[in-house]
C-alpha positions in Angstrom: -20.2 13.5 -6.4 -17.4 15.9 -6.7 -13.9 14.4 -6.5 -13.0 16.3 -3.3 -11.5 13.4 -1.4 -8.0 13.1 -0.3 -4.9 12.6 -2.3 -2.4 10.7 -0.1 0.5 13.1 -0.4 3.4 10.7 0.5 4.5 10.5 -3.2 4.9 14.2 -3.1 5.9 15.1 0.4 8.1 12.2 1.3 10.4 12.7 -1.6 10.9 16.3 -0.9 13.2 15.9 2.1 15.3 12.8 1.6 15.5 13.0 -2.2 14.8 16.3 -3.8 16.8 19.3 -2.5 16.4 22.9 -3.6 19.3 24.6 -5.4 20.6 26.5 -2.4 20.5 23.5 -0.2 22.3 21.3 -2.8 25.1 23.9 -3.3 25.7 24.2 0.5 26.0 20.5 0.9 28.2 20.1 -2.1 30.6 22.7 -0.7 30.6 20.9 2.6 31.5 17.6 1.0 34.3 19.0 -1.1 35.9 21.4 1.3 35.5 19.7 4.6 35.8 16.0 3.6 33.0 15.3 6.0 31.6 12.2 4.2 33.0 8.7 3.8 31.9 5.5 2.0 29.8 2.9 3.8 32.4 0.3 2.6 36.1 0.8 2.2 36.7 -2.9 1.4 34.4 -5.8 0.7 35.0 -9.5 0.1 32.2 -11.1 -1.9 31.3 -14.0 -4.2 30.1 -13.5 -7.8 26.5 -12.3 -7.9 26.6 -10.9 -4.3 25.5 -7.3 -5.2 25.9 -4.5 -2.7 25.5 -0.7 -2.8 28.1 1.9 -1.9 27.0 5.4 -0.8 28.2 8.4 1.2 27.3 9.1 4.8 28.7 11.6 7.4 31.9 10.7 9.1 30.5 11.8 12.4 27.2 9.9 12.2 26.3 8.1 15.4 23.5 5.8 14.2 22.5 3.7 11.3 19.6 6.1 10.8 22.1 8.9 10.2 23.8 6.8 7.6 20.5 5.9 5.9 19.3 9.5 5.7 22.2 10.2 3.3 21.7 7.2 1.0 19.4 9.2 -1.2 21.6 12.4 -1.3 22.8 12.3 -4.8 25.6 14.8 -5.7 25.1 15.9 -9.3 28.1 15.2 -11.5 29.4 12.4 -9.3 30.9 9.4 -11.1 31.3 5.9 -9.7 33.6 3.6 -11.8 35.3 0.2 -11.5 39.0 -0.2 -12.2 38.3 -3.6 -13.6 34.7 -4.1 -14.9 35.4 -7.7 -15.7 35.8 -8.4 -11.9 32.9 -6.1 -10.7 30.7 -3.6 -12.5 29.1 -0.6 -10.9 26.2 1.7 -11.7 26.2 5.5 -11.1 23.7 4.8 -8.3 26.5 2.8 -6.5 25.1 -0.7 -7.2 28.1 -3.0 -7.4 27.8 -6.4 -9.2 30.7 -8.9 -8.6 31.2 -10.9 -11.8 34.4 -12.9 -11.7 37.2 -14.0 -9.3 39.7 -11.2 -8.9 40.3 -7.8 -7.2 39.4 -4.2 -8.2 38.6 -0.8 -6.8 35.3 1.0 -6.9 36.2 4.7 -7.3 33.6 7.3 -6.1 34.5 10.7 -7.6 32.3 13.2 -5.8 30.9 15.8 -8.2 33.3 14.5 -10.9 35.9 17.1 -10.0 38.7 14.7 -9.0 39.3 16.8 -5.8 37.5 14.4 -3.6 37.9 10.7 -4.5 37.0 7.8 -2.2 37.6 4.1 -2.9 36.2 0.7 -2.0 38.5 -2.3 -2.6 36.5 -5.3 -3.8 37.8 -8.9 -3.7 35.7 -11.5 -5.5 36.4 -15.0 -4.3 35.3 -18.4 -5.6 32.0 -19.7 -4.1 32.4 -22.3 -1.4 29.1 -24.0 -0.7 28.4 -24.0 3.1 24.8 -25.0 3.3 21.4 -25.1 1.6 18.0 -24.1 3.0 14.4 -24.1 1.8 11.6 -21.6 2.4 8.0 -21.5 1.3 8.0 -25.2 0.8 4.6 -26.7 0.0 4.2 -29.6 2.5 0.6 -30.8 1.6 -0.1 -32.3 -1.8 -3.4 -33.6 -3.1 -3.9 -37.3 -3.5 -3.8 -38.7 -7.0 -2.0 -35.7 -8.4 1.5 -35.8 -9.8 4.1 -34.7 -7.3 6.0 -31.6 -8.3 8.3 -30.0 -5.7 7.1 -26.5 -4.7 9.5 -24.4 -2.7 12.4 -22.0 -2.9 15.9 -23.4 -2.2 18.8 -21.1 -1.3 22.6 -21.9 -1.3 24.7 -20.1 1.3 28.4 -19.4 0.7 31.4 -18.5 2.9 30.7 -14.8 2.9 27.2 -15.4 4.2 25.6 -14.6 0.8 22.6 -16.6 -0.1 21.0 -17.0 -3.6 18.2 -19.1 -5.0 19.2 -22.3 -6.8 17.7 -25.1 -8.7 18.2 -28.2 -6.6 17.9 -32.0 -7.3 14.8 -33.5 -5.6 14.6 -37.2 -4.9 10.9 -38.1 -4.3 11.1 -41.8 -5.0 9.7 -42.7 -1.6 6.5 -40.7 -2.3 3.3 -42.6 -3.1 0.8 -40.0 -4.4 -2.1 -42.5 -4.4 -2.0 -43.1 -0.7 -2.6 -40.6 2.1 0.3 -40.3 4.5 3.7 -38.8 5.4 6.7 -39.2 3.1 10.3 -38.0 3.0 12.0 -36.2 0.1 15.7 -35.4 -0.3 16.8 -32.0 -1.6 20.4 -31.7 -2.7 22.7 -29.3 -4.5 26.4 -29.6 -5.6 28.9 -26.9 -6.4 32.7 -27.3 -7.1 32.7 -30.9 -5.7 30.8 -30.0 -2.5 27.2 -31.4 -2.0 24.8 -30.4 0.6 21.5 -32.2 1.3 18.3 -31.8 3.3 15.6 -34.3 4.2 12.0 -32.8 4.4 8.7 -34.4 5.1 5.6 -33.9 2.9 2.0 -35.1 3.3 -0.3 -36.6 0.7 -3.8 -35.3 1.8 -7.2 -34.8 0.5 -7.6 -32.1 -2.2 -9.4 -29.8 0.3 -6.6 -30.1 2.8 -4.0 -29.4 0.2 -5.3 -26.0 -0.6 -5.4 -23.9 2.6 -5.3 -20.1 2.8 -1.9 -18.4 2.8 -1.1 -16.0 5.6 0.6 -13.1 3.9 3.9 -11.9 5.4 3.8 -8.3 4.2 1.2 -5.6 4.6 0.6 -1.9 3.8 2.2 -1.2 7.1 5.5 -2.6 5.8 5.2 -0.5 2.7 4.6 2.7 4.6 7.3 2.0 7.1 9.9 1.6 4.3 8.5 3.9 1.5 11.3 6.4 0.7 12.7 5.5 4.2 10.0 7.5 5.9 9.2 5.0 8.7 5.8 6.7 9.2 3.2 4.0 9.3 0.0 5.9 10.4 -2.9 4.0 12.0 -2.2 0.3 12.8 -4.5 -2.1 10.9 -5.0 -4.5 13.8 -5.7 -4.3 17.5 -7.0 -1.3 19.5 -5.2 1.8 18.4 -6.3 5.2 19.8 -7.0 8.1 17.5 -6.7 11.7 18.7 -9.2 14.1 17.0 -8.5 17.8 17.4 -11.1 20.3 16.1 -9.3 23.6 15.0 -10.9 27.0 15.5 -9.7 29.8 13.2 -10.1 33.5 13.8 -12.8 33.4 11.1 -14.5 30.2 12.1 -17.4 32.1 13.6 -18.4 32.9 10.0 -19.3 29.2 9.6 -20.1 27.9 13.2 -21.8 29.4 16.2 -22.6 26.1 18.0 -19.2 24.6 18.5 -20.5 22.1 21.1 -22.8 20.5 18.6 -20.1 20.2 16.0 -17.7 18.5 18.5 -20.5 16.1 19.4 -21.0 15.3 15.7 -17.3 14.8 15.2 -17.2 12.3 18.1 -20.3 10.5 16.6 -18.8 10.2 13.1 -15.5 8.7 14.5 -16.7 6.6 17.4 -20.4 6.2 17.2 -21.9 2.7 17.7 -23.3 0.8 14.7 -25.4 2.8 12.3 -26.4 5.5 14.8 -25.5 8.2 12.3 -27.6 6.6 9.5 -24.5 4.9 8.2 -21.5 3.4 10.0 -19.0 5.4 12.0 -15.3 5.1 11.3 -15.0 2.7 14.3 -18.0 0.5 13.4 -17.2 0.4 9.7 -13.6 -0.9 10.2 -14.6 -3.2 13.0 -17.1 -5.0 10.7 -14.8 -5.0 7.7 -11.8 -6.4 9.5 -14.1 -9.1 11.1 -13.1 -7.7 14.5 -9.4 -7.5 13.9 -9.4 -3.7 14.2 -11.2 -1.9 17.0 -10.4 1.8 16.8 -10.7 3.8 20.0 -10.0 7.4 20.7 -10.9 10.9 21.9 -12.1 14.2 20.5 -10.5 17.1 22.2 -11.9 20.6 22.9 -11.6 23.1 20.1 -8.0 24.3 19.6 -8.0 28.1 19.3 -5.2 28.5 16.7 -5.1 32.3 16.6 -4.8 31.9 12.8 -7.1 32.6 10.0 -8.2 29.7 7.8 -6.3 31.4 5.0 -3.1 31.1 7.0 -3.4 27.3 6.5 -2.5 27.8 2.9 1.2 28.0 4.0 1.1 27.1 7.7 -1.1 24.0 8.1 1.7 21.7 9.2 2.8 24.2 11.9 -0.8 24.7 13.0 -1.2 20.9 13.4 2.1 20.6 15.3 1.0 23.4 17.7 -2.4 21.8 18.2 -0.8 18.5 19.3 1.5 20.3 21.8 -1.4 22.3 23.1 -3.5 19.2 23.7 -0.9 17.3 25.7 0.1 20.5 27.6 -3.6 21.2 28.4 -4.1 17.5 29.4 -1.1 16.6 31.5 -2.7 13.3 32.7 -2.8 12.1 29.1 0.1 9.8 28.1 1.3 10.3 24.5 2.4 6.7 24.3 -1.2 5.6 24.7 -1.7 7.1 21.2 1.3 5.1 19.8 -0.1 1.6 19.7 2.6 0.3 17.3 5.4 2.0 19.2 6.9 3.6 16.0 7.5 6.9 17.7 4.5 8.6 16.0 1.0 9.3 17.2 -1.0 6.7 15.3 -4.2 8.5 14.2 -4.2 12.2 14.6 -7.0 14.0 12.8 -7.5 17.7 12.6 -11.1 18.8 11.8 -10.9 22.5 10.8 -13.6 25.1 11.3 -13.8 26.3 7.7 -15.6 25.3 4.6 -13.6 23.1 2.3 -12.5 24.6 -1.0 -15.2 22.9 -3.1 -18.2 24.0 -0.9 -16.9 27.5 -0.2 -15.5 30.0 -2.7 -12.2 30.4 -0.9 -9.9 31.5 -3.8 -6.2 30.8 -4.0 -5.6 31.0 -0.2 -8.1 28.2 0.3 -6.3 25.6 -1.8 -5.3 23.7 1.3 -8.8 23.5 2.6 -9.9 20.0 1.6 -9.9 16.4 2.9 -6.4 14.9 2.8 -4.0 12.7 4.6 -0.4 13.9 4.8 2.8 12.2 5.5 6.2 14.0 5.5 9.7 12.8 6.1 10.4 16.1 7.9 8.6 14.6 11.0 10.9 12.7 13.4 9.9 9.6 15.4 10.4 9.7 19.2 9.2 6.6 21.1 9.5 8.3 24.5 7.5 11.4 23.3 5.6 10.4 20.1 4.7 13.4 18.0 2.6 13.9 14.9 3.3 11.7 11.9 0.8 10.7 9.2 -2.3 12.8 9.9 -5.7 13.7 8.6 -6.8 17.2 7.6 -10.5 17.6 6.9 -13.3 20.2 7.1 -16.2 20.0 9.5 -18.6 20.6 6.6 -18.1 17.0 5.4 -20.3 16.1 8.4 -23.5 17.5 6.9 -25.6 16.4 3.9 -27.6 19.6 3.4 -27.9 23.3 4.3 -30.8 22.4 6.5 -28.7 19.9 8.5 -25.8 22.3 8.7 -28.0 25.1 10.0 -29.6 22.9 12.6 -26.3 21.7 14.0 -23.9 24.6 13.5 -26.3 27.5 13.8 -25.0 28.9 10.5 -25.8 28.3 6.8 -22.9 29.6 4.7 -22.9 27.1 1.8 -22.8 28.5 -1.7 -24.4 25.3 -2.9 -26.4 22.4 -1.3 -23.7 20.8 0.8 -22.1 17.8 -1.1 -25.2 17.8 -3.3 -23.9 14.9 -5.4 -24.9 12.6 -2.5 -28.5 13.9 -2.5 -30.4 14.4 0.6 -30.2 10.8 1.8 -31.6 10.3 5.3 -28.5 10.1 7.4 -27.9 12.1 10.6 -24.2 12.6 9.7 -22.2 12.0 6.5 -19.4 9.6 7.5 -18.1 8.3 4.1 -15.4 11.0 3.7 -14.1 10.3 7.2 -14.1 6.5 6.5 -12.3 7.1 3.2 -9.7 9.4 4.8 -9.2 6.8 7.6 -8.4 4.3 4.8 -5.5 6.6 3.9 -4.5 6.8 7.6 -4.4 3.0 7.5 -2.1 3.2 4.5 -4.0 2.8 1.2 -3.8 4.9 -1.9 -6.7 6.4 -3.8 -8.1 4.2 -6.5 -9.7 7.0 -8.6 -7.7 8.8 -11.1 -6.7 12.4 -10.5 -5.8 13.0 -14.1 -8.4 11.1 -16.3 -12.1 10.2 -16.2 -11.3 6.5 -16.4 -12.9 4.3 -13.7 -10.1 1.7 -13.4 -11.4 0.3 -10.1 -15.0 0.6 -11.2 -16.2 3.3 -8.8 -17.6 1.1 -6.2 -15.0 0.6 -3.5 -14.2 2.9 -0.6 -10.9 4.2 -1.8 -12.3 4.9 -5.2 -15.4 7.1 -4.8 -16.1 6.7 -1.1 -18.8 4.2 -1.7 -19.5 0.7 -0.2 -16.8 -1.5 1.4 -13.2 -2.1 0.4 -12.5 -4.9 -2.0 -10.3 -7.9 -1.3 -7.1 -6.2 -2.5 -7.3 -3.5 0.2 -8.3 -6.1 2.8 -5.2 -8.1 1.9 -3.0 -5.0 2.3 -4.5 -4.5 5.7 -3.7 -8.2 6.6 -7.4 -9.0 7.1 -7.7 -11.4 4.2 -5.7 -14.6 3.8 -6.0 -15.6 0.1 -6.0 -19.0 -1.5 -3.0 -19.1 -3.8 -3.3 -22.3 -5.9 -0.4 -23.7 -7.8 -2.2 -26.3 -9.8 -5.7 -26.9 -11.3 -8.3 -27.1 -8.6 -12.0 -26.5 -7.8 -12.5 -24.2 -4.8 -15.4 -22.8 -2.8 -15.1 -19.2 -1.5 -17.6 -17.4 0.7 -18.7 -13.9 0.0 -16.2 -11.2 0.9 -18.4 -9.4 3.4 -18.9 -12.4 5.7 -15.5 -14.1 5.3 -12.8 -11.9 3.6 -12.2 -14.9 1.3 -10.3 -14.3 -2.0 -8.1 -16.1 -4.5 -4.8 -15.0 -6.0 -3.8 -16.4 -9.5 -0.1 -15.8 -10.3 2.2 -17.2 -13.0 4.8 -17.6 -10.2 4.1 -16.5 -6.6 6.8 -14.4 -4.9 9.2 -15.7 -2.2 7.9 -13.2 0.4 4.2 -14.0 0.5 3.8 -10.3 -0.3 0.7 -8.7 -1.8 3.0 -6.2 -3.5 3.2 -8.1 -6.7 1.3 -8.5 -10.0 -1.6 -11.0 -10.1 -5.2 -11.6 -10.8 -7.4 -11.4 -7.7 -10.9 -12.9 -7.3 -13.6 -12.3 -4.7 -17.4 -12.8 -4.3 -19.3 -9.5 -4.1 -22.8 -9.3 -2.4 -24.9 -6.1 -2.0 -25.3 -6.7 1.8 -23.4 -5.7 4.9 -21.4 -2.6 4.4 -22.6 -2.5 0.8 -26.4 -2.5 1.4 -26.8 1.2 2.1 -25.5 2.2 -1.4 -26.5 -0.9 -3.3 -30.1 -1.4 -2.1 -31.3 1.3 0.4 -30.1 4.4 -1.4 -28.5 3.5 -4.7 -26.5 6.0 -6.7 -26.0 6.1 -10.5 -22.4 6.6 -11.5 -21.7 7.7 -15.1 -23.8 7.7 -18.2 -25.7 4.6 -19.0 -25.9 3.5 -15.3 -28.8 2.1 -13.4 -29.7 2.4 -9.7 -29.5 -1.4 -9.4 -26.0 -1.8 -10.9 -24.4 -3.1 -7.7 -27.6 -4.7 -6.3 -26.1 -7.9 -7.6 -24.3 -11.1 -6.4 -21.4 -12.0 -8.5 -17.7 -12.8 -8.9 -15.4 -9.8 -9.2 -12.0 -10.3 -11.0 -9.3 -7.7 -10.4 -6.0 -7.1 -12.1 -3.5 -6.0 -9.4 -0.1 -4.5 -10.2 1.3 -3.5 -6.8 5.0 -4.1 -7.5 7.6 -2.0 -5.8 11.0 -0.7 -6.8 14.0 0.3 -4.7 14.9 4.0 -5.2 18.5 5.2 -4.8 18.1 8.7 -6.4 15.4 10.7 -8.1 16.2 9.1 -11.4 17.6 5.7 -10.5 15.5 2.7 -9.4 15.7 -1.1 -9.4 13.7 -3.6 -11.4 10.2 -4.1 -10.0 10.1 -6.6 -7.1 7.7 -7.6 -4.3 9.8 -7.2 -1.2 8.0 -4.5 0.8 10.4 -4.9 3.7 13.4 -3.3 2.0 14.3 0.3 2.9 13.7 3.2 0.4 11.1 1.6 -1.8 8.2 3.0 -3.8 5.2 1.5 -5.6 5.7 1.7 -9.4 2.0 2.2 -10.2 -1.0 4.1 -9.1 -4.5 4.7 -10.5 -3.5 8.0 -12.1 -1.5 7.0 -15.2 1.3 9.4 -16.3 1.4 11.0 -12.9 4.2 9.1 -11.1 7.5 10.3 -12.4 10.6 10.0 -10.2 12.5 8.0 -12.8 9.7 5.4 -13.1 8.1 6.8 -16.2 8.2 3.5 -18.1 5.5 2.2 -15.7 3.2 5.3 -15.9 0.8 3.6 -18.3 -0.1 0.8 -15.8 -2.4 1.1 -12.8 -2.5 -0.4 -9.3 -6.0 -1.8 -9.3 -8.3 -2.5 -12.3 -11.7 -4.2 -12.1 -12.1 -6.5 -15.1 -15.5 -6.1 -16.7 -17.3 -9.2 -17.9 -17.6 -7.6 -21.3 -15.2 -8.7 -24.1 -15.7 -5.4 -25.9 -14.7 -3.3 -22.9 -11.2 -1.8 -23.2 -8.7 -0.5 -20.6 -9.1 3.1 -21.8 -12.9 3.3 -21.3 -14.4 5.3 -18.4 -17.6 3.6 -17.3 -18.3 2.6 -13.7 -19.3 -0.9 -12.9 -22.6 -2.1 -14.5 -24.7 -5.0 -13.5 -23.5 -7.1 -16.5 -19.9 -6.6 -15.4 -20.0 -9.3 -12.6 -19.1 -12.9 -13.5 -22.0 -15.2 -13.0 -22.7 -19.0 -13.2 -21.3 -20.4 -16.5 -18.9 -17.5 -17.2 -15.2 -18.0 -17.8 -12.2 -15.7 -17.7 -8.9 -16.0 -19.5 -6.4 -13.2 -20.3 -6.9 -13.9 -24.0 -10.7 -13.6 -23.9 -10.5 -10.2 -22.1 -7.2 -9.1 -23.6 -8.3 -5.5 -24.4 -8.6 -4.8 -20.7 -4.8 -5.2 -20.3 -2.3 -2.6 -21.5 -0.1 -5.3 -22.9 -3.1 -6.8 -24.7 -3.5 -10.3 -23.3 -0.4 -10.2 -21.1 0.4 -8.9 -17.6 2.2 -5.6 -17.2 5.3 -7.6 -16.7 4.9 -8.9 -20.2 4.2 -12.5 -19.3 1.2 -14.8 -19.6 -1.0 -15.4 -16.6 -1.4 -19.1 -17.4 -4.8 -19.6 -15.7 -8.4 -20.0 -16.7 -11.3 -19.3 -14.3 -14.8 -20.9 -14.6 -17.7 -20.0 -12.4 -19.4 -23.3 -11.6 -22.0 -22.1 -9.1 -23.1 -19.3 -6.8 -25.5 -20.2 -4.1 -27.0 -18.8 -0.9 -26.1 -20.2 2.5 -27.3 -19.5 6.1 -24.2 -17.2 6.5 -24.3 -15.5 3.2 -23.3 -16.7 -0.3 -20.7 -19.2 -1.6 -19.2 -19.6 -5.1 -17.7 -22.7 -6.6 -14.8 -21.9 -9.0 -12.7 -24.2 -11.2 -9.2 -22.7 -11.6 -7.3 -24.4 -14.5 -3.5 -24.1 -14.7 -2.5 -23.8 -18.4 
C-alpha cells in the first residue's frame, strides 16, 4: 500500500513559532531588546546549594503571566554570551544553565547579542548544604519470600533552600525475616555535616506472585504533547468520553469529485461512529473502545458540509485558515452547541476536530504542486492559542473523503462520480468492506498523540509493518497502549517467572530495564514484551484477508501466536534553543521537551543529531542473522515460541550499539519462553526473566 498516511507535523510546526524565527522577525526583536530595554532576567539574585542547577533567561518586563514568560524562554538572541565572574563558584552554559559548584558568590552576566550595550546580571550565592529532611519515593514494599532483601527505592535529601537531590542512604533491615510471611520495619537514614535524618518504613514479605504486581505508569503521551516544545496542545484525550467534531469541507471544485454529498456525509459518520464492524471493519469509535478495554469511548458529531468558497488548490497555502473558518462557521450556525462539550480535558482546545475535505488526495489524484497539502495528516501548531471559556481549534485531522472507498465501483456508487486515475487505494485490494476505516483509525492514533512508526526516509521496517501506526494494519502494540495509559506493565527488578495474557484480551506486557526511572514514565529506553495473537482487532488482516508485505513474505506471516520483543527508545530531552538540549531523560512532565528519536533515522535535527541513528520502536526478530539495517516486514519465524531465549548478546546485530542499548549500557536480562497455551479467555505465556 502506498505510504500516504499522515506525518504528525509537531516536530516541524511546533518549533516554527517558539524556536525558529525568520530573519526579519529576529532583527525586529533584537532591535527591540537593545533599544527599548524591554526584557529582564527571570532571576536577578539566587541563593542555592552546590548542585542546585537553574536556568536564566529573558522575558518581557511587562509580562502579566507565567505563560508570557515561558513563551520567551526559547527566544535565543544570536551572538549573546552568558558568563560567570567566578566559574569555580558557579558555571554557566550559553543556554543559561547555571551549575553551582562551591560555596561562594559570583555574578552570572547576560550580554545580549554580545555587544556590551545591554548587560543584565544575576547574583548567585552558593551556601553550604544544611540537611533538613529525607524522603523516599517509588519504594518497593512487597518482597518475595525466600529471596535476599535488597532495598528498592529512591531516597532524596532536602536542604535549606528547598532543593532536593537523590542520595545513597544507609538501610537497616536487621528486623526483616525473609523466610517468613509478614510485615517488617526498616530504617532509612542519611548523614551530612554532622546532621542525621531517619525514616522508618514498613515492608511486607509475601508470596512471589504478590511481590510482582503491575505498575501504574505516571506519565502518558498526553503529558508529552502538553509539554512538547511548550505547545500545551494535547489533542484527543486517551480516556473517558471525549467528543469529536467532524466537519466535511466543500470546495468550489468539489462537484468534480462528488455529486451525492448526503451519502458521503453518511459514510463519514459511519467510519467514525459506526457500531462494531458494520463497515466491514471497525469504526474509529469501536476500534479504540475495544483496544482500550473500555477506557476510551469516543463520541461526536458530523456537521453539514462547510461551503468554504475556496478551491481545493487554495488549501496549498490556506488550509489552516480554512479550518479555523470552518470551526467558527459551525458554532455560529449551531448556537445551541456548547464549545466546552468538545473540550473534555479542559485544556482550552477542541479535542478531536477532523476536517474531511471534498477533493482527491494527492496520491489518488494527479493534483500537481498545488495539491501537495491534499493528504491525510494530523497537524499541531504553537500558533494556536488555548481558551478554556471558548475552546478553539488545536491539534486537528486533515483527510480526504476518498480514503472512505476501496474501489472505483464503490466510489461511484456512493459519490455519484468516478474520478480516480487508478483503482482507489489499490494496494489494499478489493477486500469486502463497506467503507475503508484504517486510515481514519491511523490518523486518530495521531490525534491521541502517537508518532508514525514507519520511516519517511528509508525502506527499513523497524516496527515490523504490522501495527496501526506503522502501516495502518492490525492493532497497536503494547508500547502505544502504555503511552495511552491503557496498559500497566510488569517491571521486575529481580529474577522471576511470570505469566502474561495475550495483549488483545488483557493489555498485559513486561518492561525490562537496567534501572527503571524515578517517574514511572514510558519515555525511557527498555525492552518491552507482549504476547501477540491473530485474533480480535488483528483477525481481519491476519486471517480473514491477509496481506503480504515485502519480498519473501507469506499470507500467513501474522497468523501466529507468539511473543513479541520490542526495543523502545522513547527518551526525551529538554530544549532551550534550536541547538542546545539537555542529556536524555525520562521526565515527560517538564516544559519544553522533545523526543530524541523517531522511526525515520537522520531526520530529526534541532541540535539532536547525535541521536539520529536510533529509532523509537524496533521489533526484534527471532533471527540471529537479522540486522538493524535490514528492511523486511515481520515473518512467521520472527515471533518467539516455546523454548526460545533472548539476550542482547544473542541478538546483538539488531542494536545500533551492537549488543548494548542506545544509552551504551547493558540490558542485564535474559528472557526464556517456557510455555504458551490457550485458555478460555485467550492465550497465556509463561516467561522466565533472569536478572544478570
